[in-house]
C-alpha positions as CSV (number, residue, x, y, z in Angstrom):
1,X,333.6,158.3,166.9
2,X,332.7,155.8,164.3
3,X,331.5,153.4,167.0
4,X,329.4,156.1,168.7
5,X,327.8,157.1,165.3
6,X,327.1,153.4,164.7
7,X,325.4,153.0,168.1
8,X,323.3,156.1,167.6
9,X,322.2,155.0,164.2
10,X,321.1,151.6,165.6
11,X,319.1,153.3,168.4
12,X,317.2,155.6,165.9
13,X,316.6,152.6,163.6
14,X,315.2,150.6,166.5
15,X,312.8,153.5,167.6
16,X,311.6,153.8,164.0
17,X,311.0,150.1,163.9
18,X,309.0,150.1,167.2
19,X,306.9,153.0,166.0
20,X,306.1,151.4,162.7
21,X,305.5,147.9,163.9
22,X,303.7,148.6,167.2
23,X,302.0,151.9,166.1
24,X,303.4,153.6,169.2
25,X,303.0,157.4,169.2
26,X,302.8,160.2,171.7
27,X,299.3,161.3,172.6
28,X,298.2,164.3,174.6
29,X,296.5,163.1,177.8
30,X,294.2,166.2,177.7
31,X,293.0,165.6,174.1
32,X,289.3,165.0,173.8
33,X,288.5,166.2,177.3
34,X,285.6,168.7,177.4
35,X,286.9,172.1,178.5
36,X,285.7,173.1,182.0
37,X,282.5,175.1,182.0
38,X,281.1,173.8,178.8
39,X,278.2,171.3,179.0
40,X,277.5,168.5,176.7
41,X,274.5,168.0,174.5
42,X,271.2,169.5,176.0
43,X,269.1,167.2,177.9
44,X,265.9,166.0,176.2
45,X,264.0,167.3,179.2
46,X,261.5,170.0,178.0
47,X,262.7,172.2,180.9
48,X,266.0,172.6,179.1
49,X,264.4,174.2,176.1
50,X,264.8,178.0,176.5
51,X,261.7,178.6,174.3
52,X,259.5,176.5,176.5
53,X,258.2,177.9,179.9
54,X,257.1,175.9,182.7
55,X,253.9,173.9,182.2
56,X,250.8,175.7,183.4
57,X,247.6,174.1,184.6
58,X,244.6,174.4,182.2
59,X,242.2,177.1,183.2
60,X,239.2,175.7,185.0
61,X,236.0,175.8,182.9
62,X,233.2,177.5,184.4
63,X,230.1,175.5,185.4
64,X,226.9,175.7,183.5
65,X,225.2,179.1,183.8
66,X,221.8,177.4,184.1
67,X,218.8,176.7,182.0
68,X,216.2,179.5,181.3
69,X,213.0,178.6,183.0
70,X,211.0,179.7,180.0
71,X,212.6,176.8,178.0
72,X,210.9,174.2,180.3
73,X,207.3,173.0,179.9
74,X,204.5,174.9,181.7
75,X,202.6,172.3,183.6
76,X,199.8,174.6,184.7
77,X,198.9,178.4,184.7
78,X,200.0,179.1,181.1
79,X,196.9,181.4,180.9
80,X,198.4,183.7,183.6
81,X,201.4,184.5,181.3
82,X,200.9,187.7,179.3
83,X,203.0,189.7,176.9
84,X,205.6,192.0,178.2
85,X,204.1,195.5,178.7
86,X,204.8,197.8,175.8
87,X,206.6,200.3,178.0
88,X,209.2,197.6,178.9
89,X,209.8,196.2,175.4
90,X,213.4,196.5,174.4
91,X,214.6,197.0,178.0
92,X,218.0,195.4,178.6
93,X,217.8,192.1,180.5
94,X,214.2,191.4,179.8
95,X,214.6,189.5,176.5
96,X,213.8,186.2,178.3
97,X,211.5,187.6,180.9
98,X,208.2,186.0,181.9
99,X,205.3,188.4,182.6
100,X,202.5,187.2,184.9
101,X,199.2,189.0,185.3
102,X,198.1,190.1,188.8
103,X,195.0,188.6,190.5
104,X,191.8,190.6,190.7
105,X,192.0,190.4,194.6
106,X,188.5,189.2,194.8
107,X,187.5,186.5,197.3
108,X,188.4,183.7,194.9
109,X,191.3,185.4,193.1
110,X,194.0,186.3,195.5
111,X,197.0,185.0,193.6
112,X,198.0,183.8,190.2
113,X,200.3,180.9,189.7
114,X,202.5,179.3,187.0
115,X,204.0,175.9,187.5
116,X,207.0,174.6,185.5
117,X,207.8,170.9,185.1
118,X,211.3,170.1,186.6
119,X,211.1,166.3,186.7
120,X,213.6,166.3,189.6
121,X,216.4,167.3,187.3
122,X,217.4,170.7,188.8
123,X,218.9,172.0,192.0
124,X,218.4,175.7,192.4
125,X,216.1,178.5,191.0
126,X,217.2,182.1,190.7
127,X,215.3,185.0,189.3
128,X,214.8,188.7,189.6
129,X,211.2,190.1,190.3
130,X,210.3,193.4,188.8
131,X,207.0,195.2,189.0
132,X,205.1,197.3,186.3
133,X,202.4,199.3,188.1
134,X,201.0,202.1,185.9
135,X,198.5,203.1,188.5
136,X,200.9,203.5,191.4
137,X,204.7,202.9,191.0
138,X,205.0,202.3,194.7
139,X,202.5,199.4,194.7
140,X,204.2,196.3,196.0
141,X,204.1,192.8,194.4
142,X,205.2,189.5,195.9
143,X,206.4,186.2,194.4
144,X,206.5,183.0,196.4
145,X,208.4,179.9,195.1
146,X,207.1,176.5,196.1
147,X,208.7,173.1,195.3
148,X,206.0,170.7,194.1
149,X,206.8,167.2,195.2
150,X,204.6,164.2,194.3
151,X,203.9,161.8,197.2
152,X,205.3,158.3,197.0
153,X,201.8,156.8,196.9
154,X,200.8,159.2,194.1
155,X,198.0,160.5,196.2
156,X,198.8,164.1,195.5
157,X,201.4,166.8,195.4
158,X,202.9,168.5,198.4
159,X,203.7,172.3,198.2
160,X,206.8,173.2,200.0
161,X,207.5,176.9,200.4
162,X,211.1,177.7,199.5
163,X,211.4,181.5,199.2
164,X,209.5,184.7,198.7
165,X,210.5,188.2,197.7
166,X,208.7,191.6,197.5
167,X,209.4,194.2,194.8
168,X,208.0,197.4,193.4
169,X,208.6,199.4,190.3
170,X,212.2,200.6,190.3
171,X,213.1,198.3,193.2
172,X,213.5,194.8,192.0
173,X,214.0,191.9,194.3
174,X,216.2,188.8,194.0
175,X,214.8,185.3,194.7
176,X,216.8,182.1,195.2
177,X,215.1,178.8,196.0
178,X,216.2,175.2,196.5
179,X,214.3,173.0,194.1
180,X,216.4,169.8,194.5
181,X,214.2,166.7,194.1
182,X,211.2,168.8,193.1
183,X,208.8,167.5,190.3
184,X,207.9,171.1,189.6
185,X,208.3,174.7,190.8
186,X,205.2,176.8,191.5
187,X,205.6,180.6,191.2
188,X,202.8,182.4,193.0
189,X,202.1,186.0,192.4
190,X,200.3,188.5,194.7
191,X,199.7,192.2,194.0
192,X,198.3,195.2,195.7
193,X,196.5,196.4,192.6
194,X,195.1,194.2,189.8
195,X,196.5,196.4,187.1
196,X,200.1,195.6,187.9
197,X,202.1,193.1,186.1
198,X,204.9,191.0,187.7
199,X,208.0,190.5,185.6
200,X,210.2,187.5,186.2
201,X,213.6,188.2,184.7
202,X,216.7,186.1,184.3
203,X,214.9,183.0,185.5
204,X,217.3,180.1,185.6
205,X,217.5,176.6,187.2
206,X,220.8,174.8,187.6
207,X,220.9,171.2,186.4
208,X,221.5,168.4,188.9
């Protein structure tokens, strides 16, 4: 028995020596392992941020609405522009309207014209034609738009008809004309009766 106790003591002493000298110890092979189903640190990718939704494209900006024709220089015919008739003052949509007197319908006065200087800077003209005819509300008026283009040799100006529209009181007409490359735009007014007035409302040109 003494011998057995001695051997056991020697074995325990040897194990203690090995543990202290070589720093041997039992470790759990599962220690430090991330448990199944749990992810590590979140990715720096913005899509992993629950407070951030998917990126959205910026809303497209609308194009320019156009330049009011009355802000451009009048090249000729300024004397044909008159004040808005008193009966129409304060009417919605006529705050930037241009009123043009009607011709006398004599042999030498069949139409009245106003020419605006475009300098080849615009593409399209749009406007609404309204009539004010105190003598007869059914009296028609007509507006014709011409593109004025100077000849290359500077020998004159060509008038190219682009659009025309008829209107009467209570029945406005829409006019759209291509003025690309035009040096000016000529608005020619014809009326059944001289006491009518032609109203050009919402007149705009789109920049090139």
